C-alpha positions as a Markdown table, in Angstrom:
| # | Residue | x | y | z |
|---|---|---|---|---|
| 1 | Met | -59.3 | -17.6 | -43.4 |
| 2 | Lys | -59.2 | -16.5 | -47.0 |
| 3 | Thr | -57.4 | -13.3 | -47.8 |
| 4 | Gly | -60.6 | -11.6 | -49.0 |
| 5 | Leu | -62.5 | -12.4 | -45.8 |
| 6 | Leu | -59.5 | -11.2 | -43.8 |
| 7 | Ile | -59.6 | -7.9 | -45.7 |
| 8 | Lys | -63.2 | -7.5 | -45.1 |
| 9 | Glu | -62.9 | -8.1 | -41.4 |
| 10 | Leu | -59.9 | -5.7 | -41.2 |
| 11 | Arg | -61.9 | -3.1 | -43.1 |
| 12 | Ile | -65.0 | -3.5 | -40.9 |
| 13 | Lys | -62.8 | -3.1 | -37.7 |
| 14 | Lys | -61.4 | 0.0 | -39.0 |
| 15 | Gly | -64.9 | 1.3 | -39.6 |
| 16 | Leu | -64.2 | 1.8 | -43.3 |
| 17 | Thr | -66.7 | 1.2 | -46.2 |
| 18 | Gln | -65.7 | -0.4 | -49.3 |
| 19 | Glu | -65.9 | 2.9 | -51.0 |
| 20 | Glu | -63.5 | 4.6 | -48.4 |
| 21 | Leu | -61.0 | 1.8 | -48.7 |
| 22 | Ser | -61.3 | 2.1 | -52.4 |
| 23 | Glu | -60.3 | 5.8 | -52.3 |
| 24 | Arg | -57.4 | 5.1 | -49.9 |
| 25 | Thr | -56.1 | 2.3 | -52.2 |
| 26 | Glu | -56.8 | 3.9 | -55.6 |
| 27 | Leu | -58.5 | 0.7 | -56.5 |
| 28 | Ser | -62.1 | 0.5 | -57.8 |
| 29 | Thr | -64.9 | -0.4 | -55.4 |
| 30 | Arg | -65.8 | -3.2 | -57.6 |
| 31 | Thr | -62.2 | -4.5 | -57.3 |
| 32 | Ile | -62.6 | -4.3 | -53.5 |
| 33 | Gln | -65.9 | -6.2 | -53.6 |
| 34 | Arg | -64.4 | -8.9 | -55.9 |
| 35 | Ile | -61.5 | -9.4 | -53.6 |
| 36 | Glu | -63.7 | -9.7 | -50.3 |
| 37 | Asn | -66.0 | -11.9 | -52.0 |
| 38 | Gly | -63.1 | -14.3 | -53.0 |
| 39 | Glu | -63.8 | -13.8 | -56.8 |
| 40 | Val | -60.2 | -12.8 | -57.4 |
| 41 | Asp | -56.9 | -13.4 | -55.7 |
| 42 | Pro | -55.2 | -9.9 | -55.2 |
| 43 | Arg | -51.6 | -9.4 | -56.6 |
| 44 | Ser | -48.7 | -8.6 | -54.3 |
| 45 | Tyr | -48.9 | -4.8 | -55.2 |
| 46 | Thr | -52.8 | -4.6 | -54.5 |
| 47 | Leu | -52.2 | -6.3 | -51.1 |
| 48 | Arg | -49.5 | -3.8 | -50.4 |
| 49 | Met | -51.8 | -1.1 | -51.1 |
| 50 | Ile | -54.6 | -2.5 | -49.1 |
| 51 | Ala | -52.2 | -3.3 | -46.1 |
| 52 | Lys | -51.1 | 0.3 | -46.1 |
| 53 | Ala | -54.6 | 1.6 | -46.1 |
| 54 | Leu | -55.6 | -0.7 | -43.3 |
| 55 | Asp | -52.5 | 0.2 | -41.3 |
| 56 | Val | -51.4 | -3.5 | -41.0 |
| 57 | Asp | -48.2 | -5.2 | -42.1 |
| 58 | Phe | -48.0 | -6.7 | -45.6 |
| 59 | Ser | -46.7 | -10.0 | -44.2 |
| 60 | Phe | -49.9 | -10.4 | -42.3 |
| 61 | Phe | -51.7 | -11.3 | -45.7 |
| 62 | Val | -48.8 | -13.4 | -46.9 |
| 63 | Glu | -48.6 | -15.5 | -43.7 |
| 64 | Asp | -52.3 | -16.1 | -44.0 |
| 65 | Glu | -51.9 | -17.4 | -47.7 |
| 66 | Ala | -48.9 | -19.5 | -46.7 |
| 67 | Lys | -51.0 | -21.2 | -43.9 |
| 68 | Glu | -53.8 | -21.8 | -46.6 |
| 69 | Asp | -51.4 | -23.4 | -48.9 |
| 70 | Glu | -49.9 | -25.5 | -46.2 |
| 71 | Ala | -53.3 | -26.7 | -45.1 |
| 72 | Lys | -54.1 | -27.7 | -48.8 |
| 73 | Lys | -50.8 | -29.6 | -48.9 |
| 74 | Asp | -51.6 | -31.3 | -45.7 |
| 75 | Gln | -55.0 | -32.3 | -46.9 |
| 76 | Leu | -53.5 | -33.9 | -50.1 |
| 77 | Ile | -51.0 | -35.8 | -48.0 |
| 78 | Leu | -53.7 | -37.1 | -45.8 |
| 79 | Gly | -55.7 | -38.1 | -49.0 |
| 80 | Leu | -52.6 | -39.8 | -50.2 |
| 81 | Val | -52.5 | -41.9 | -47.0 |
| 82 | His | -56.2 | -43.0 | -47.6 |
| 83 | Leu | -55.3 | -43.7 | -51.3 |
| 84 | Ser | -52.5 | -46.0 | -50.3 |
| 85 | Gly | -55.1 | -48.2 | -48.9 |
| 86 | Leu | -56.0 | -49.0 | -52.5 |
| 87 | Cys | -53.5 | -51.8 | -52.8 |
| 88 | Leu | -54.4 | -53.3 | -49.5 |
| 89 | Leu | -50.8 | -53.6 | -48.7 |
| 90 | Phe | -49.5 | -52.0 | -45.5 |
| 91 | Ile | -46.1 | -50.8 | -46.8 |
| 92 | Pro | -47.2 | -47.8 | -48.9 |
| 93 | Thr | -49.2 | -46.5 | -45.9 |
| 94 | Ile | -46.4 | -47.0 | -43.5 |
| 95 | Leu | -43.8 | -45.4 | -45.8 |
| 96 | Ile | -46.0 | -42.1 | -46.2 |
| 97 | Trp | -46.8 | -41.9 | -42.6 |
| 98 | Asn | -43.0 | -42.5 | -41.5 |
| 99 | Asn | -42.0 | -39.8 | -43.9 |
| 100 | Lys | -44.5 | -37.2 | -43.0 |
| 101 | Lys | -45.3 | -38.1 | -39.3 |
| 102 | Asn | -43.8 | -35.0 | -37.9 |
| 103 | Lys | -44.8 | -32.6 | -40.7 |
| 104 | Val | -48.4 | -33.1 | -41.2 |
| 105 | Lys | -50.9 | -32.5 | -38.3 |
| 106 | Gly | -53.3 | -35.3 | -37.9 |
| 107 | Ile | -51.6 | -37.8 | -40.0 |
| 108 | Thr | -51.2 | -40.6 | -37.2 |
| 109 | Glu | -55.0 | -40.5 | -36.8 |
| 110 | His | -55.5 | -41.2 | -40.5 |
| 111 | Tyr | -52.7 | -43.6 | -40.6 |
| 112 | Asn | -54.2 | -45.7 | -37.8 |
| 113 | Tyr | -57.7 | -45.6 | -39.4 |
| 114 | Val | -56.2 | -46.7 | -42.8 |
| 115 | Leu | -54.2 | -49.6 | -41.2 |
| 116 | Ser | -57.1 | -50.8 | -39.2 |
| 117 | Phe | -59.3 | -50.7 | -42.4 |
| 118 | Gln | -56.8 | -52.7 | -44.2 |
| 119 | Leu | -56.3 | -55.2 | -41.7 |
| 120 | Thr | -60.0 | -55.7 | -41.4 |
| 121 | Ile | -60.4 | -56.4 | -45.1 |
| 122 | Trp | -57.4 | -58.9 | -44.9 |
| 123 | Leu | -59.2 | -60.6 | -41.9 |
| 124 | Ile | -62.7 | -60.7 | -43.2 |
| 125 | Phe | -62.3 | -61.4 | -46.9 |
| 126 | Ile | -58.8 | -62.1 | -48.2 |
| 127 | Leu | -57.2 | -64.6 | -45.7 |
| 128 | Pro | -60.5 | -66.6 | -45.3 |
| 129 | Gly | -60.7 | -66.6 | -49.2 |
| 130 | Ile | -57.2 | -67.9 | -49.5 |
| 131 | Ala | -57.8 | -70.5 | -46.7 |
| 132 | Met | -61.0 | -71.7 | -48.4 |
| 133 | His | -59.4 | -71.7 | -51.8 |
| 134 | Tyr | -56.6 | -73.9 | -50.4 |
| 135 | Phe | -58.9 | -76.3 | -48.5 |
| 136 | Phe | -61.5 | -76.6 | -51.0 |
| 137 | Ser | -59.1 | -77.2 | -53.9 |
| 138 | Leu | -57.7 | -80.2 | -51.9 |
| 139 | Asn | -61.3 | -81.7 | -51.8 |
| 140 | His | -62.1 | -80.8 | -55.4 |
| 141 | Phe | -65.3 | -79.0 | -54.4 |
| 142 | Asn | -66.7 | -76.2 | -56.4 |
| 143 | Asn | -64.5 | -73.5 | -55.3 |
| 144 | Arg | -66.1 | -70.0 | -54.6 |
| 145 | Ala | -63.1 | -68.6 | -52.6 |
| 146 | Pro | -61.8 | -66.5 | -55.2 |
| 147 | Tyr | -65.2 | -64.5 | -55.2 |
| 148 | Leu | -64.6 | -63.6 | -51.5 |
| 149 | Ile | -61.2 | -62.3 | -52.3 |
| 150 | Phe | -62.5 | -60.3 | -55.1 |
| 151 | Ile | -65.2 | -58.8 | -53.0 |
| 152 | Gly | -62.7 | -57.9 | -50.3 |
| 153 | Val | -60.6 | -56.1 | -52.9 |
| 154 | Val | -63.5 | -54.4 | -54.4 |
| 155 | Ile | -64.6 | -53.0 | -51.0 |
| 156 | Gly | -61.2 | -52.0 | -50.1 |
| 157 | Val | -60.7 | -50.1 | -53.3 |
| 158 | Val | -64.2 | -48.4 | -53.1 |
| 159 | Phe | -63.9 | -47.3 | -49.5 |
| 160 | Ser | -60.4 | -46.0 | -50.1 |
| 161 | Ile | -61.4 | -44.0 | -53.0 |
| 162 | Ile | -64.5 | -42.6 | -51.1 |
| 163 | Asn | -62.3 | -41.9 | -48.1 |
| 164 | Thr | -59.6 | -40.1 | -50.1 |
| 165 | Ile | -62.3 | -37.8 | -51.7 |
| 166 | Asn | -63.8 | -36.9 | -48.4 |
| 167 | Val | -60.4 | -36.2 | -46.8 |
| 168 | Ile | -59.3 | -33.9 | -49.7 |
| 169 | Asn | -62.6 | -32.1 | -49.5 |
| 170 | Asn | -62.2 | -31.8 | -45.7 |
| 171 | Gln | -65.2 | -33.9 | -45.0 |
| 172 | Pro | -65.6 | -36.8 | -42.4 |
| 173 | Tyr | -64.0 | -39.9 | -43.5 |
| 174 | Lys | -64.8 | -42.4 | -40.8 |
| 175 | Arg | -68.1 | -43.3 | -42.3 |
| 176 | Phe | -67.2 | -47.1 | -42.5 |
| 177 | Ser | -65.8 | -47.2 | -38.9 |
| 178 | Phe | -67.2 | -50.0 | -36.6 |
| 179 | Ile | -66.8 | -47.7 | -33.6 |
| 180 | Lys | -69.1 | -44.8 | -33.1 |
| 181 | Glu | -67.6 | -41.6 | -32.0 |
| 182 | Glu | -69.4 | -39.2 | -29.6 |
| 183 | Asn | -70.5 | -35.9 | -31.2 |
| 184 | Lys | -68.0 | -33.2 | -30.1 |
| 185 | Asp | -70.8 | -30.7 | -29.6 |
| 186 | Lys | -72.3 | -33.0 | -26.9 |
| 187 | Lys | -68.9 | -33.1 | -25.2 |
| 188 | Asp | -68.6 | -29.4 | -25.4 |
| 189 | Ser | -72.1 | -28.8 | -23.9 |
| 190 | Lys | -71.4 | -30.8 | -20.8 |
């Protein structure tokens, strides 16, 4: 929850208007509005005045901001896991996962998805392309195998970039999965 929304929620629970909070904090009503709407991030001194006026501990706001920062960092790490799929080598993905597996929530799910995606590209495009290239070059046929390898690499790169962007923006990333997942809303309603 953003700090501004948290302040608004606490103000409403206390039964205060923005004007009343403004009077208690010596801030302008417009400043209170801008903070609650997320237009500005309040400084430490301002947060202390608001915390005092709302009868809450200042650390309440700081912990909330720390959680937000940690969540953003986690999203970047998860995006990095997906971006490591660019090179279609398993080692970067494994190294990132191994380094962050106990620190980032949900990284194992992303790791498994990226590895299965990389393995799929290898099995469908790259290994058959290498095999075709080898066998067709022995028979001196017109060899189209490099195109298959190129298509696999391009698909891997494009999907890795799309998934990275989706993960960083906190959107679904399993759009290209072969297994359909049940909607969580359907599970909850049963």
